[in-house]
N, C-alpha and C positions, 0 to 999 in steps of 0.2 A: 418606424425605423428606430431601433435602440441607438442611443448615443455611444460611440466608440471612444473610451477614454484612454489616455496614454498609460494609466495603471493596468488596464485591461490588456492593452498590447505587450506591456513589460511582463505581466503575469504569464501570458500566452508564450512569450519568448523564452521565459525561464523554465516553462515546462518542456518545451519542444526544441530549444536551440535554433529554431528557424530565423531567417533574416526579419528585421523590424517591419519592413513593408509587406512581406509575405503574411506576417501575423495580422496585420492591420486589414489586409485584404480578405483573409479567412474570417476574421471576426465581423467584417462589413457584410461578407456573403452569408454568415451563419446568423445575422441580426443579433449579435452580442452573445450567443449561445457558446459557452466556452467549450462544452464537450463536442459539439458539432464543428467548431472551428479546428479542434485538434485533429478530428476525422478528416477534415478538408485537407489539412496540411500533410497528413499522412498520405492521402491520394496523390497530392502533388510532388511532395518531396520524398516519398518512400520512407524507408527506415531512419533516415536522418532525423525526421520530425519526432521520432518516438524515443530517441536515446536518453532524453532527460525526463521522460514522462513519469518515471518512478520517484522523482524527487519529492520530498515532502518538507514542510515548513514548521508545523507545530512541534512544540517541545514537550518532553516528558521521558518516561522510563517504561521499559517491559521488565516485569518480574515473574518468576516461576517458583513454584513450591512443590516438591514432589517427596511423598512418603509411601514407599512400597509401589503398588500398583494404582495409587490414587494420586490426584494432585491438581494443580490449577496454574493458569497463566493469566496475567493482568497487565492492562495498560493503564498509567496514571498520566494525565497531561497536566502541563502548567504553562506558563507563559515565556519564560526565558530559560535558556540553557543553564544559566548561573543557579536556578533554583534545583536543577537536577543533581547537583552535587551538594545540597543542604542535607545534613545529617537528619533532621526532624522529617523532611518530606520523603527521604529514603526510607526512614522507619516506618512510616506511615505506609508506603507501599508494600513493603515487605509483611508488615502486620495483616494488611488487607488480604494479600494473596493467601496467607496461612489460613485466615479465616474462611475464604472461600473454599479452600481444599477441606477443612474440617466441618464447616457448617452448612455449605451447600446452598447459599442464597438463590433465590429465583432470578433476580436481576439487580441492577445498580441500587436501586431504592432500598430492597431488602438488605443488600449489603451494608449500606449505610446505617441501618436500623440495629445492626449487631454491637454487642457490648465491647467497649474498648476504650481505654484511657491512656493518654500520653501527654507530655509536656504540661500537665495540669489541666488539660481539656478532656472532657466526656461527658456523660458515661457511655456514649455510643461512637461508632467511626465516624459518622456525620458530624457530631459535634466537635470531634478532633480535627476533621477536615476544615470546618468553618473557623475553628479556633487558631489554627496554623495559617489560614488566608489572612487572619488579622495580624498575626505575629510576624509573617514573613513580608507581608504586604503585597501578595501576588495570588492571583486565582489558581486554583487547582482542582481536577475533577477526576472521579474514576471513570474512564470512557468504556471500557469493554473488558469482558474476562470469559474464559471457559474452563469448566471443570471437568476433569477426566476420571472415570470411574467404571470403564467398560470391563475391567479384569485384565486387559492387555497390559504388557510391560510398558514403562515409559521412559524416554529419553529426552533430555532437554539441552538446548544450547541456546546461550545469550551471547550475542555479538555486541560487546560493550554493554550499554543500557539501551540502545535504540532498536535492536533486532532481536526477537525471541522466538524460538521454535520449540514445540513439543512434538515427539514422534511417539505413535501407539504401535507396538510392534510384538513379534514373538521370535525368538532366536537369539542371535549373539549381540551382547551389549555394545561392542566396539562397533560393528557394522551400524547399528541403530544410531549411535553418536555421529558416525560419519554422514549418515543421511540427515541428520539434523543440521550438521555443518553445511552439508550441500544445499539444502533447503534454503538456509539463510543466505548463501551466496548466490544461488540461482533463481530463487523465488518462483518456483513452479506454481501453478494455479490449481492443479489437480493431480491425483495419483497416476491415472492413465488418460489417454486420449479420449476415451469414452465418457471420462467423468468431467471433462471441460464443460463448465456452464453454457447452455445453448445460446444465451445472449452475446457471449464473447465469440463463438464461433459464427453467429450471424453478423457481428459487426466485422470480423475479419473477412467474410465472404463478400460483404457490402464493399468494403475497402478494395479487395482484389478485383471486383467487377468495375468498379469506377476508375481504378487505375487502368485496366484492359480498355475501357472505352475512351479514355483520354488517349492512351497510346494509339488506338485506332484513329482518332480524330487527328493527331499529329501526322500519322502516315498518310492520311488522306490529303491533308493540306500540303504534303511534301510530294505528293504524286506517287507514293510507293504503294506496293500491294498490301491490302489488309487481310490479316489472318481469318481463316474460316471460323463461322460459329463453333464448331466442333473443336477446334484448337484452342479457341478462346476458353471454352468451357474446361477443357483439360487443364489449361494454365491456371484458371481460378481454382479449381479443385486441387491442383498441385500445390498452389500457395497456401491453401487452408490446411492441407495435410502436412505441410512443412511447419506451419504455425503450431499445430496440435502436438507435434513431436517436441517443438521447442519449449512448450509450457507444461507438458506433463512430466511429472516427476520419473516415472519408470523408463521414459523414452530418453531422458536427458543423459548426455555424456557425463559420467561421474568426475567430479572436480579433482579427485587424487589421483585418477587414472582415465585419461579421455579415450583410451582405447576400448574401455568397456562403458556400457550403459549402466545406469543405477541398477536396472532389473537384473542385468547380468552379474554385477557385483553382489546383490542380496542373494541371488540363487547360489553364488559360489560360497557364500557365508552361511547358507542354509537359514536364511532369515526372511520372514514376511512382514512387511510394513502394511498395516491395517488403515492408517491414517496419519495425517500431519496437520498442525495448525501453525501458521506464521503470522506474527503480529510485527509490524514496522510502526515505530512511534509516529504519529500523524498522519498515517495513511488515509487519504480521502478526506483530510481536514485543510481548508484553505486558511492560512493566516491572514488577517487584514493587511492590505498594502497601503500604506499612507502615501498620498499624493502630496509630498512636501510642498511642491510650487503652488498647488492649488491652495493648500492651507494657508500659505503666506499671504497669497493673493486675497483670500477671503478675509484674512485678519486686516490687511491694509484697507480693504472695502469697509469693513465694520468700523475701522478707526476713522475713516474720512466722514462716515455717516454721522458719527457721534460727535465730531468736532464741529 
């Protein structure tokens, strides 16, 4: 059995907004598996447990560079929000994304090998990165990037420096820009319901089935009638279909006019969106959570041993 620490409970609470004891129970049942504990909380508490699941903690910026029908988007990470406002850090990010657009590196390692000089450092982008780490006193890294060169038109939107969207489209520039803003706000995972990744659909179906089973157990314990398997199956499938509509771009209600779906808005504007890319700074990265009390206790114990 994995040890459930206070910092693990605090991390799960920060992700889900669930009560502290519920977080501890879920982690215990999941034997310390954070992802499994989140799923257990969703089954038990419903949508309440997921409302903060999109929060991210790593710092950095998202930048984009578009020239005609080609361009790129890049996420550069650092340790603190303070560095995201540093002119040298921002110059490095802008130079890197421009190099991606023009040189088409295969990966982050190839990006670092490209020629670039800044602040007295060089001759490669990687040399500049290492030099700025020493100068600023904080680690920084190129995390991920995407280059666009399909021939479709491109529209980009940056929400501050933490959220970036590039939309590939044909048609009206204004409509495409509106879609980019919509994606930043609503964070769809796919263009259409059919494009939602299978593992996400499977997880949603599993959660719906577990929730239905729990409802049946509660009804049985209370002496109330239990729904038939056919009705339960329809409930589960209905929940999955509702989820698919909520996370697919074309089915979402357009943020600027909720009486229209995004698909209807695009049709009215004679515009076809072929794809979109959404970057949120730190998405999927877990920042180290320091257990201050444990650290102090360890220091006290070490001091006692050395005395």
